[in-house]
Each structure stands twice: as structure tokens, then as C-alpha cells.
Biopython code that builds the backbone (N, CA, C, O; Angstrom):
import numpy as np
from Bio.PDB.StructureBuilder import StructureBuilder

atoms = [
    (1, "MET", "N", (-125.157, -51.999, -93.379)),
    (1, "MET", "CA", (-124.128, -52.022, -94.395)),
    (1, "MET", "C", (-124.692, -51.632, -95.759)),
    (1, "MET", "O", (-124.027, -50.931, -96.522)),
    (2, "ILE", "N", (-125.886, -52.067, -96.069)),
    (2, "ILE", "CA", (-126.482, -51.748, -97.365)),
    (2, "ILE", "C", (-126.722, -50.240, -97.476)),
    (2, "ILE", "O", (-126.582, -49.675, -98.561)),
    (3, "GLY", "N", (-127.079, -49.589, -96.380)),
    (3, "GLY", "CA", (-127.326, -48.145, -96.404)),
    (3, "GLY", "C", (-126.079, -47.357, -96.762)),
    (3, "GLY", "O", (-126.147, -46.408, -97.543)),
    (4, "SER", "N", (-124.936, -47.739, -96.197)),
    (4, "SER", "CA", (-123.698, -47.022, -96.495)),
    (4, "SER", "C", (-123.250, -47.276, -97.935)),
    (4, "SER", "O", (-122.716, -46.377, -98.585)),
    (5, "GLU", "N", (-123.460, -48.482, -98.430)),
    (5, "GLU", "CA", (-123.103, -48.777, -99.806)),
    (5, "GLU", "C", (-124.017, -48.031, -100.781)),
    (5, "GLU", "O", (-123.571, -47.580, -101.836)),
    (6, "LEU", "N", (-125.277, -47.906, -100.426)),
    (6, "LEU", "CA", (-126.211, -47.151, -101.253)),
    (6, "LEU", "C", (-125.836, -45.671, -101.282)),
    (6, "LEU", "O", (-125.902, -45.034, -102.333)),
    (7, "LEU", "N", (-125.449, -45.130, -100.147)),
    (7, "LEU", "CA", (-125.023, -43.737, -100.085)),
    (7, "LEU", "C", (-123.761, -43.516, -100.920)),
    (7, "LEU", "O", (-123.647, -42.518, -101.631)),
    (8, "LEU", "N", (-122.826, -44.444, -100.829)),
    (8, "LEU", "CA", (-121.609, -44.334, -101.612)),
    (8, "LEU", "C", (-121.903, -44.420, -103.112)),
    (8, "LEU", "O", (-121.319, -43.683, -103.906)),
    (9, "ALA", "N", (-122.797, -45.312, -103.490)),
    (9, "ALA", "CA", (-123.174, -45.424, -104.905)),
    (9, "ALA", "C", (-123.836, -44.136, -105.389)),
    (9, "ALA", "O", (-123.608, -43.712, -106.522)),
    (10, "LEU", "N", (-124.642, -43.519, -104.551)),
    (10, "LEU", "CA", (-125.293, -42.258, -104.911)),
    (10, "LEU", "C", (-124.264, -41.144, -105.085)),
    (10, "LEU", "O", (-124.359, -40.352, -106.023)),
    (11, "LEU", "N", (-123.290, -41.080, -104.196)),
    (11, "LEU", "CA", (-122.243, -40.071, -104.316)),
    (11, "LEU", "C", (-121.410, -40.270, -105.582)),
    (11, "LEU", "O", (-121.033, -39.299, -106.240)),
    (12, "LEU", "N", (-121.127, -41.514, -105.918)),
    (12, "LEU", "CA", (-120.382, -41.788, -107.145)),
    (12, "LEU", "C", (-121.195, -41.408, -108.381)),
    (12, "LEU", "O", (-120.641, -40.929, -109.370)),
    (13, "LEU", "N", (-122.488, -41.620, -108.324)),
    (13, "LEU", "CA", (-123.359, -41.242, -109.438)),
    (13, "LEU", "C", (-123.400, -39.728, -109.616)),
    (13, "LEU", "O", (-123.384, -39.235, -110.744)),
    (14, "VAL", "N", (-123.452, -38.990, -108.511)),
    (14, "VAL", "CA", (-123.416, -37.524, -108.577)),
    (14, "VAL", "C", (-122.082, -37.068, -109.152)),
    (14, "VAL", "O", (-122.033, -36.135, -109.954)),
    (15, "ASN", "N", (-120.995, -37.728, -108.742)),
    (15, "ASN", "CA", (-119.665, -37.407, -109.262)),
    (15, "ASN", "C", (-119.598, -37.650, -110.767)),
    (15, "ASN", "O", (-119.006, -36.858, -111.500)),
    (16, "LEU", "N", (-120.196, -38.732, -111.223)),
    (16, "LEU", "CA", (-120.220, -39.040, -112.650)),
    (16, "LEU", "C", (-121.034, -37.995, -113.420)),
    (16, "LEU", "O", (-120.665, -37.608, -114.529)),
    (17, "GLY", "N", (-122.136, -37.544, -112.827)),
    (17, "GLY", "CA", (-122.941, -36.492, -113.461)),
    (17, "GLY", "C", (-122.180, -35.183, -113.563)),
    (17, "GLY", "O", (-122.272, -34.486, -114.573)),
    (18, "ALA", "N", (-121.426, -34.843, -112.518)),
    (18, "ALA", "CA", (-120.625, -33.623, -112.551)),
    (18, "ALA", "C", (-119.547, -33.714, -113.629)),
    (18, "ALA", "O", (-119.262, -32.729, -114.310)),
    (19, "ALA", "N", (-118.960, -34.875, -113.782)),
    (19, "ALA", "CA", (-117.940, -35.060, -114.822)),
    (19, "ALA", "C", (-118.563, -34.944, -116.207)),
    (19, "ALA", "O", (-117.943, -34.400, -117.121)),
    (20, "LEU", "N", (-119.758, -35.440, -116.369)),
    (20, "LEU", "CA", (-120.440, -35.354, -117.659)),
    (20, "LEU", "C", (-120.738, -33.903, -118.019)),
    (20, "LEU", "O", (-120.555, -33.491, -119.165)),
    (21, "VAL", "N", (-121.191, -33.142, -117.050)),
    (21, "VAL", "CA", (-121.463, -31.722, -117.286)),
    (21, "VAL", "C", (-120.171, -30.995, -117.636)),
    (21, "VAL", "O", (-120.150, -30.167, -118.547)),
    (22, "ARG", "N", (-119.095, -31.299, -116.916)),
    (22, "ARG", "CA", (-117.811, -30.634, -117.172)),
    (22, "ARG", "C", (-117.268, -30.998, -118.556)),
    (22, "ARG", "O", (-116.696, -30.156, -119.248)),
    (23, "ALA", "N", (-117.451, -32.242, -118.945)),
    (23, "ALA", "CA", (-116.970, -32.656, -120.272)),
    (23, "ALA", "C", (-117.759, -31.953, -121.377)),
    (23, "ALA", "O", (-117.201, -31.618, -122.421)),
    (24, "ALA", "N", (-119.040, -31.732, -121.152)),
    (24, "ALA", "CA", (-119.860, -31.055, -122.157)),
    (24, "ALA", "C", (-119.547, -29.564, -122.227)),
    (24, "ALA", "O", (-119.571, -28.978, -123.309)),
    (25, "GLN", "N", (-119.254, -28.946, -121.085)),
    (25, "GLN", "CA", (-119.012, -27.506, -121.045)),
    (25, "GLN", "C", (-117.558, -27.144, -121.294)),
    (25, "GLN", "O", (-117.258, -26.005, -121.652)),
    (26, "GLY", "N", (-116.655, -28.092, -121.111)),
    (26, "GLY", "CA", (-115.229, -27.804, -121.157)),
    (26, "GLY", "C", (-114.806, -27.014, -122.370)),
    (26, "GLY", "O", (-114.895, -27.518, -123.490)),
    (27, "PRO", "N", (-114.342, -25.779, -122.184)),
    (27, "PRO", "CA", (-113.959, -24.985, -123.339)),
    (27, "PRO", "C", (-112.625, -25.421, -123.956)),
    (27, "PRO", "O", (-112.359, -25.129, -125.121)),
    (28, "THR", "N", (-111.802, -26.106, -123.194)),
    (28, "THR", "CA", (-110.494, -26.505, -123.731)),
    (28, "THR", "C", (-110.365, -28.026, -123.709)),
    (28, "THR", "O", (-111.134, -28.732, -123.057)),
    (29, "ALA", "N", (-109.387, -28.489, -124.432)),
    (29, "ALA", "CA", (-109.118, -29.927, -124.451)),
    (29, "ALA", "C", (-108.663, -30.414, -123.079)),
    (29, "ALA", "O", (-108.934, -31.556, -122.706)),
    (30, "ALA", "N", (-107.980, -29.566, -122.334)),
    (30, "ALA", "CA", (-107.525, -29.956, -120.995)),
    (30, "ALA", "C", (-108.707, -30.187, -120.061)),
    (30, "ALA", "O", (-108.683, -31.113, -119.250)),
    (31, "ASP", "N", (-109.733, -29.361, -120.166)),
    (31, "ASP", "CA", (-110.929, -29.555, -119.342)),
    (31, "ASP", "C", (-111.602, -30.884, -119.672)),
    (31, "ASP", "O", (-112.056, -31.600, -118.780)),
    (32, "ARG", "N", (-111.661, -31.197, -120.941)),
    (32, "ARG", "CA", (-112.277, -32.467, -121.350)),
    (32, "ARG", "C", (-111.436, -33.653, -120.888)),
    (32, "ARG", "O", (-111.982, -34.695, -120.522)),
    (33, "MET", "N", (-110.121, -33.504, -120.900)),
    (33, "MET", "CA", (-109.256, -34.586, -120.456)),
    (33, "MET", "C", (-109.403, -34.808, -118.957)),
    (33, "MET", "O", (-109.428, -35.951, -118.500)),
    (34, "LEU", "N", (-109.501, -33.742, -118.198)),
    (34, "LEU", "CA", (-109.715, -33.885, -116.760)),
    (34, "LEU", "C", (-111.052, -34.564, -116.463)),
    (34, "LEU", "O", (-111.154, -35.363, -115.531)),
    (35, "ALA", "N", (-112.066, -34.247, -117.251)),
    (35, "ALA", "CA", (-113.355, -34.913, -117.079)),
    (35, "ALA", "C", (-113.242, -36.398, -117.418)),
    (35, "ALA", "O", (-113.858, -37.232, -116.753)),
    (36, "ALA", "N", (-112.469, -36.733, -118.437)),
    (36, "ALA", "CA", (-112.265, -38.143, -118.782)),
    (36, "ALA", "C", (-111.526, -38.871, -117.666)),
    (36, "ALA", "O", (-111.836, -40.024, -117.367)),
    (37, "LEU", "N", (-110.556, -38.209, -117.049)),
    (37, "LEU", "CA", (-109.858, -38.818, -115.916)),
    (37, "LEU", "C", (-110.799, -39.004, -114.724)),
    (37, "LEU", "O", (-110.693, -39.981, -113.984)),
    (38, "LEU", "N", (-111.715, -38.058, -114.551)),
    (38, "LEU", "CA", (-112.713, -38.191, -113.487)),
    (38, "LEU", "C", (-113.659, -39.354, -113.770)),
    (38, "LEU", "O", (-114.064, -40.067, -112.851)),
    (39, "PHE", "N", (-114.013, -39.547, -115.049)),
    (39, "PHE", "CA", (-114.798, -40.724, -115.426)),
    (39, "PHE", "C", (-114.067, -42.002, -115.046)),
    (39, "PHE", "O", (-114.660, -42.934, -114.503)),
    (40, "GLY", "N", (-112.778, -42.032, -115.339)),
    (40, "GLY", "CA", (-111.987, -43.227, -115.045)),
    (40, "GLY", "C", (-111.921, -43.527, -113.562)),
    (40, "GLY", "O", (-112.110, -44.671, -113.150)),
    (41, "SER", "N", (-111.654, -42.515, -112.758)),
    (41, "SER", "CA", (-111.546, -42.755, -111.318)),
    (41, "SER", "C", (-112.903, -43.093, -110.701)),
    (41, "SER", "O", (-112.981, -43.904, -109.779)),
    (42, "THR", "N", (-113.962, -42.479, -111.204)),
    (42, "THR", "CA", (-115.299, -42.823, -110.718)),
    (42, "THR", "C", (-115.673, -44.240, -111.136)),
    (42, "THR", "O", (-116.295, -44.978, -110.371)),
    (43, "GLY", "N", (-115.292, -44.612, -112.350)),
    (43, "GLY", "CA", (-115.536, -45.983, -112.805)),
    (43, "GLY", "C", (-114.813, -47.008, -111.943)),
    (43, "GLY", "O", (-115.346, -48.079, -111.651)),
    (44, "VAL", "N", (-113.603, -46.672, -111.543)),
    (44, "VAL", "CA", (-112.859, -47.565, -110.643)),
    (44, "VAL", "C", (-113.593, -47.698, -109.321)),
    (44, "VAL", "O", (-113.728, -48.800, -108.788)),
    (45, "GLY", "N", (-114.063, -46.588, -108.796)),
    (45, "GLY", "CA", (-114.805, -46.636, -107.534)),
    (45, "GLY", "C", (-116.079, -47.464, -107.638)),
    (45, "GLY", "O", (-116.405, -48.228, -106.730)),
    (46, "ILE", "N", (-116.790, -47.314, -108.735)),
    (46, "ILE", "CA", (-118.019, -48.086, -108.934)),
    (46, "ILE", "C", (-117.707, -49.571, -109.043)),
    (46, "ILE", "O", (-118.406, -50.401, -108.462)),
    (47, "LEU", "N", (-116.650, -49.910, -109.793)),
    (47, "LEU", "CA", (-116.287, -51.327, -109.942)),
    (47, "LEU", "C", (-115.841, -51.943, -108.626)),
    (47, "LEU", "O", (-116.173, -53.093, -108.339)),
    (48, "VAL", "N", (-115.094, -51.196, -107.824)),
    (48, "VAL", "CA", (-114.680, -51.718, -106.520)),
    (48, "VAL", "C", (-115.889, -51.894, -105.613)),
    (48, "VAL", "O", (-115.984, -52.880, -104.881)),
    (49, "LEU", "N", (-116.810, -50.941, -105.660)),
    (49, "LEU", "CA", (-118.034, -51.065, -104.869)),
    (49, "LEU", "C", (-118.836, -52.295, -105.292)),
    (49, "LEU", "O", (-119.339, -53.032, -104.443)),
    (50, "LEU", "N", (-118.954, -52.515, -106.584)),
    (50, "LEU", "CA", (-119.655, -53.710, -107.072)),
    (50, "LEU", "C", (-118.938, -54.994, -106.665)),
    (50, "LEU", "O", (-119.574, -55.996, -106.340)),
    (51, "ALA", "N", (-117.606, -54.952, -106.685)),
    (51, "ALA", "CA", (-116.844, -56.136, -106.285)),
    (51, "ALA", "C", (-117.093, -56.483, -104.821)),
    (51, "ALA", "O", (-117.176, -57.657, -104.462)),
    (52, "VAL", "N", (-117.210, -55.465, -103.985)),
    (52, "VAL", "CA", (-117.467, -55.704, -102.565)),
    (52, "VAL", "C", (-118.890, -56.208, -102.356)),
    (52, "VAL", "O", (-119.115, -57.156, -101.603)),
    (53, "ILE", "N", (-119.848, -55.574, -103.023)),
    (53, "ILE", "CA", (-121.251, -55.962, -102.837)),
    (53, "ILE", "C", (-121.507, -57.375, -103.351)),
    (53, "ILE", "O", (-122.154, -58.178, -102.678)),
    (54, "GLN", "N", (-120.997, -57.679, -104.549)),
    (54, "GLN", "CA", (-121.259, -58.986, -105.163)),
    (54, "GLN", "C", (-120.235, -60.047, -104.773)),
    (54, "GLN", "O", (-120.372, -61.215, -105.138)),
    (55, "GLN", "N", (-119.214, -59.637, -104.033)),
    (55, "GLN", "CA", (-118.131, -60.544, -103.625)),
    (55, "GLN", "C", (-117.518, -61.227, -104.853)),
    (55, "GLN", "O", (-117.374, -62.448, -104.904)),
    (56, "THR", "N", (-117.163, -60.397, -105.837)),
    (56, "THR", "CA", (-116.573, -60.876, -107.083)),
    (56, "THR", "C", (-115.179, -60.270, -107.225)),
    (56, "THR", "O", (-115.055, -59.111, -107.618)),
    (57, "PRO", "N", (-114.135, -61.025, -106.914)),
    (57, "PRO", "CA", (-112.782, -60.470, -106.989)),
    (57, "PRO", "C", (-112.334, -60.112, -108.410)),
    (57, "PRO", "O", (-111.413, -59.312, -108.577)),
    (58, "ALA", "N", (-112.963, -60.685, -109.427)),
    (58, "ALA", "CA", (-112.570, -60.380, -110.804)),
    (58, "ALA", "C", (-112.829, -58.916, -111.141)),
    (58, "ALA", "O", (-112.130, -58.350, -111.982)),
    (59, "LEU", "N", (-113.811, -58.294, -110.510)),
    (59, "LEU", "CA", (-114.090, -56.888, -110.774)),
    (59, "LEU", "C", (-112.967, -55.987, -110.271)),
    (59, "LEU", "O", (-112.780, -54.888, -110.793)),
    (60, "ILE", "N", (-112.225, -56.431, -109.276)),
    (60, "ILE", "CA", (-111.069, -55.670, -108.806)),
    (60, "ILE", "C", (-110.015, -55.596, -109.916)),
    (60, "ILE", "O", (-109.398, -54.551, -110.126)),
    (61, "ASP", "N", (-109.814, -56.723, -110.630)),
    (61, "ASP", "CA", (-108.860, -56.730, -111.737)),
    (61, "ASP", "C", (-109.295, -55.774, -112.847)),
    (61, "ASP", "O", (-108.467, -55.079, -113.436)),
    (62, "VAL", "N", (-110.588, -55.744, -113.126)),
    (62, "VAL", "CA", (-111.116, -54.833, -114.143)),
    (62, "VAL", "C", (-110.913, -53.382, -113.691)),
    (62, "VAL", "O", (-110.557, -52.522, -114.496)),
    (63, "ALA", "N", (-111.141, -53.115, -112.408)),
    (63, "ALA", "CA", (-110.959, -51.764, -111.877)),
    (63, "ALA", "C", (-109.495, -51.331, -111.975)),
    (63, "ALA", "O", (-109.207, -50.184, -112.318)),
    (64, "LEU", "N", (-108.583, -52.238, -111.678)),
    (64, "LEU", "CA", (-107.158, -51.908, -111.785)),
    (64, "LEU", "C", (-106.755, -51.633, -113.233)),
    (64, "LEU", "O", (-105.944, -50.746, -113.499)),
    (65, "THR", "N", (-107.324, -52.392, -114.162)),
    (65, "THR", "CA", (-107.044, -52.164, -115.578)),
    (65, "THR", "C", (-107.576, -50.801, -116.019)),
    (65, "THR", "O", (-106.901, -50.076, -116.749)),
    (66, "LEU", "N", (-108.768, -50.457, -115.582)),
    (66, "LEU", "CA", (-109.338, -49.151, -115.912)),
    (66, "LEU", "C", (-108.495, -48.021, -115.320)),
    (66, "LEU", "O", (-108.283, -47.000, -115.974)),
    (67, "ALA", "N", (-108.016, -48.195, -114.101)),
    (67, "ALA", "CA", (-107.167, -47.178, -113.478)),
    (67, "ALA", "C", (-105.863, -47.010, -114.256)),
    (67, "ALA", "O", (-105.383, -45.891, -114.435)),
    (68, "LEU", "N", (-105.299, -48.110, -114.713)),
    (68, "LEU", "CA", (-104.064, -48.043, -115.494)),
    (68, "LEU", "C", (-104.296, -47.331, -116.827)),
    (68, "LEU", "O", (-103.479, -46.508, -117.241)),
    (69, "LEU", "N", (-105.394, -47.640, -117.493)),
    (69, "LEU", "CA", (-105.706, -46.974, -118.763)),
    (69, "LEU", "C", (-105.940, -45.473, -118.571)),
    (69, "LEU", "O", (-105.517, -44.664, -119.397)),
    (70, "ALA", "N", (-106.608, -45.109, -117.488)),
    (70, "ALA", "CA", (-106.846, -43.687, -117.222)),
    (70, "ALA", "C", (-105.531, -42.959, -116.967)),
    (70, "ALA", "O", (-105.336, -41.839, -117.439)),
    (71, "ALA", "N", (-104.633, -43.592, -116.224)),
    (71, "ALA", "CA", (-103.337, -42.969, -115.950)),
    (71, "ALA", "C", (-102.518, -42.817, -117.229)),
    (71, "ALA", "O", (-101.891, -41.780, -117.445)),
    (72, "ILE", "N", (-102.522, -43.831, -118.063)),
    (72, "ILE", "CA", (-101.760, -43.773, -119.318)),
    (72, "ILE", "C", (-102.323, -42.691, -120.240)),
    (72, "ILE", "O", (-101.564, -41.973, -120.891)),
    (73, "SER", "N", (-103.643, -42.575, -120.297)),
    (73, "SER", "CA", (-104.229, -41.546, -121.160)),
    (73, "SER", "C", (-103.902, -40.145, -120.640)),
    (73, "SER", "O", (-103.674, -39.231, -121.433)),
    (74, "GLY", "N", (-103.876, -39.971, -119.336)),
    (74, "GLY", "CA", (-103.498, -38.673, -118.770)),
    (74, "GLY", "C", (-102.057, -38.317, -119.076)),
    (74, "GLY", "O", (-101.747, -37.168, -119.392)),
    (75, "ILE", "N", (-101.176, -39.300, -118.983)),
    (75, "ILE", "CA", (-99.761, -39.078, -119.298)),
    (75, "ILE", "C", (-99.588, -38.752, -120.774)),
    (75, "ILE", "O", (-98.824, -37.855, -121.128)),
    (76, "ALA", "N", (-100.294, -39.476, -121.632)),
    (76, "ALA", "CA", (-100.190, -39.224, -123.069)),
    (76, "ALA", "C", (-100.675, -37.821, -123.416)),
    (76, "ALA", "O", (-100.063, -37.135, -124.234)),
    (77, "PHE", "N", (-101.768, -37.396, -122.797)),
    (77, "PHE", "CA", (-102.275, -36.045, -123.066)),
    (77, "PHE", "C", (-101.276, -34.997, -122.593)),
    (77, "PHE", "O", (-101.009, -34.031, -123.307)),
    (78, "ALA", "N", (-100.723, -35.177, -121.397)),
    (78, "ALA", "CA", (-99.761, -34.209, -120.868)),
    (78, "ALA", "C", (-98.514, -34.143, -121.743)),
    (78, "ALA", "O", (-97.976, -33.062, -121.984)),
    (79, "GLN", "N", (-98.060, -35.291, -122.214)),
    (79, "GLN", "CA", (-96.879, -35.311, -123.074)),
    (79, "GLN", "C", (-97.157, -34.590, -124.394)),
    (79, "GLN", "O", (-96.314, -33.845, -124.894)),
    (80, "ARG", "N", (-98.336, -34.817, -124.947)),
    (80, "ARG", "CA", (-98.693, -34.149, -126.206)),
    (80, "ARG", "C", (-98.792, -32.639, -126.011)),
    (80, "ARG", "O", (-98.297, -31.873, -126.837)),
    (81, "ALA", "N", (-99.424, -32.212, -124.932)),
    (81, "ALA", "CA", (-99.559, -30.779, -124.666)),
    (81, "ALA", "C", (-98.191, -30.151, -124.418)),
    (81, "ALA", "O", (-97.924, -29.040, -124.875)),
    (82, "TRP", "N", (-97.326, -30.856, -123.698)),
    (82, "TRP", "CA", (-95.995, -30.336, -123.408)),
    (82, "TRP", "C", (-95.177, -30.203, -124.688)),
    (82, "TRP", "O", (-94.504, -29.193, -124.894)),
    (83, "SER", "N", (-95.232, -31.209, -125.540)),
    (83, "SER", "CA", (-94.440, -31.157, -126.774)),
    (83, "SER", "C", (-94.947, -30.052, -127.697)),
    (83, "SER", "O", (-94.143, -29.421, -128.384)),
    (84, "GLN", "N", (-96.241, -29.803, -127.733)),
    (84, "GLN", "CA", (-96.765, -28.709, -128.549)),
    (84, "GLN", "C", (-96.319, -27.359, -128.005)),
    (84, "GLN", "O", (-96.021, -26.446, -128.775)),
    (85, "ALA", "N", (-96.270, -27.227, -126.686)),
    (85, "ALA", "CA", (-95.827, -25.970, -126.087)),
    (85, "ALA", "C", (-94.350, -25.733, -126.368)),
    (85, "ALA", "O", (-93.949, -24.604, -126.649)),
    (86, "VAL", "N", (-93.541, -26.775, -126.295)),
    (86, "VAL", "CA", (-92.109, -26.639, -126.570)),
    (86, "VAL", "C", (-91.878, -26.283, -128.031)),
    (86, "VAL", "O", (-91.047, -25.427, -128.335)),
    (87, "LEU", "N", (-92.605, -26.932, -128.942)),
    (87, "LEU", "CA", (-92.467, -26.610, -130.366)),
    (87, "LEU", "C", (-92.899, -25.179, -130.646)),
    (87, "LEU", "O", (-92.286, -24.496, -131.466)),
    (88, "GLY", "N", (-93.934, -24.725, -129.983)),
    (88, "GLY", "CA", (-94.397, -23.353, -130.168)),
    (88, "GLY", "C", (-93.370, -22.340, -129.694)),
    (88, "GLY", "O", (-93.201, -21.294, -130.319)),
    (89, "ARG", "N", (-92.676, -22.637, -128.590)),
    (89, "ARG", "CA", (-91.647, -21.728, -128.097)),
    (89, "ARG", "C", (-90.436, -21.704, -129.028)),
    (89, "ARG", "O", (-89.818, -20.658, -129.226)),
    (90, "ARG", "N", (-90.108, -22.845, -129.588)),
    (90, "ARG", "CA", (-88.958, -22.892, -130.502)),
    (90, "ARG", "C", (-89.234, -22.089, -131.767)),
    (90, "ARG", "O", (-88.336, -21.453, -132.319)),
    (91, "ARG", "N", (-90.469, -22.123, -132.215)),
    (91, "ARG", "CA", (-90.840, -21.380, -133.421)),
    (91, "ARG", "C", (-91.099, -19.912, -133.130)),
    (91, "ARG", "O", (-91.190, -19.094, -134.046)),
    (92, "GLY", "N", (-91.218, -19.581, -131.849)),
    (92, "GLY", "CA", (-91.476, -18.197, -131.477)),
    (92, "GLY", "C", (-92.938, -17.825, -131.473)),
    (92, "GLY", "O", (-93.282, -16.648, -131.363)),
    (93, "THR", "N", (-93.813, -18.826, -131.593)),
    (93, "THR", "CA", (-95.248, -18.565, -131.567)),
    (93, "THR", "C", (-95.878, -19.421, -130.490)),
    (93, "THR", "O", (-95.327, -20.455, -130.112)),
    (94, "ALA", "N", (-97.013, -19.006, -130.000)),
    (94, "ALA", "CA", (-97.751, -19.800, -129.024)),
    (94, "ALA", "C", (-98.458, -20.924, -129.758)),
    (94, "ALA", "O", (-99.098, -20.700, -130.785)),
    (95, "SER", "N", (-98.340, -22.126, -129.232)),
    (95, "SER", "CA", (-99.020, -23.247, -129.887)),
    (95, "SER", "C", (-100.500, -23.216, -129.546)),
    (95, "SER", "O", (-100.901, -22.717, -128.495)),
    (96, "LYS", "N", (-101.285, -23.746, -130.433)),
    (96, "LYS", "CA", (-102.737, -23.764, -130.261)),
    (96, "LYS", "C", (-103.194, -25.195, -130.023)),
    (96, "LYS", "O", (-102.649, -26.140, -130.593)),
    (97, "THR", "N", (-104.204, -25.340, -129.169)),
    (97, "THR", "CA", (-104.828, -26.637, -128.968)),
    (97, "THR", "C", (-105.928, -26.802, -129.992)),
    (97, "THR", "O", (-106.107, -25.946, -130.859)),
    (98, "GLU", "N", (-106.667, -27.893, -129.901)),
    (98, "GLU", "CA", (-107.751, -28.171, -130.841)),
    (98, "GLU", "C", (-108.807, -27.082, -130.834)),
    (98, "GLU", "O", (-109.414, -26.789, -131.864)),
    (99, "ASP", "N", (-109.027, -26.481, -129.666)),
    (99, "ASP", "CA", (-110.096, -25.507, -129.530)),
    (99, "ASP", "C", (-109.635, -24.084, -129.822)),
    (99, "ASP", "O", (-110.422, -23.143, -129.726)),
    (100, "GLY", "N", (-108.364, -23.925, -130.177)),
    (100, "GLY", "CA", (-107.866, -22.587, -130.486)),
    (100, "GLY", "C", (-107.310, -21.852, -129.299)),
    (100, "GLY", "O", (-106.944, -20.684, -129.436)),
    (101, "ASP", "N", (-107.224, -22.476, -128.126)),
    (101, "ASP", "CA", (-106.681, -21.843, -126.943)),
    (101, "ASP", "C", (-105.166, -22.038, -126.914)),
    (101, "ASP", "O", (-104.657, -23.065, -127.362)),
    (102, "ALA", "N", (-104.471, -21.074, -126.398)),
    (102, "ALA", "CA", (-103.019, -21.202, -126.293)),
    (102, "ALA", "C", (-102.686, -22.245, -125.245)),
    (102, "ALA", "O", (-103.288, -22.262, -124.171)),
    (103, "ALA", "N", (-101.737, -23.112, -125.542)),
    (103, "ALA", "CA", (-101.352, -24.161, -124.602)),
    (103, "ALA", "C", (-100.252, -23.681, -123.701)),
    (103, "ALA", "O", (-99.791, -24.427, -122.837)),
]
sb = StructureBuilder()
sb.init_structure("model")
sb.init_model(0)
sb.init_chain("A")
sb.init_seg("    ")
for serial, (resi, resn, name, xyz) in enumerate(atoms, 1):
    if name == "N":
        sb.init_residue(resn, " ", resi, " ")
    sb.init_atom(name, np.array(xyz, "f"), 0.0, 1.0, " ", f" {name:<3s}", serial, name[0])
structure = sb.get_structure()
């Protein structure tokens, strides 16, 4: 059992490293937001794994809270991007994101 948990922890660590690289390289705000969502889901996986290993049910509550925050932040970003795109169409111009890319 310890071997499978160790393998899972290693895979989650690799996933976290990939998200870190993507967040650093992300040319647009959307790329950075997706990396942040990947951080959130990987964090949930790590917390659930720790809860199972340490037999601590309180970590499940923390993982659920982190998952909820990640979902809310994703929705907020999508709503902001959508509203900027709609405003840009109404004005007849393409809206720009923080990085200067058209949304």
C-alpha cells in the first residue's frame, strides 16, 4: 500500500511541476488561470492523499474548501473574460486582456 501511495504522490508532484512551468511560460492570462486551476486540483489530490495516509478526516474538509475556491476563481475569471469580450463587441473593437492578447 505504501508503494502505491508513494507513486501517486510522485505523480502529483510531477503534475504540480508541470503547472508551475505552464504558469511561468503562459503568454496569456487564460493560460495562467488554467495553471492556477491545475494547482487547485493537484492540491486537492495531495490533501486527500494525506488524509488517507494520516487517517485525518479534517483534511478532507480542507480539500473540499480548496476545490470550491478553485471552482469559484475559474468562474470569476470566465465571467470577467466574457464581459470584456461582450463590451469589446458592443464598442466595435476587440477587447484586450492584461497581456495585450485579444480575448
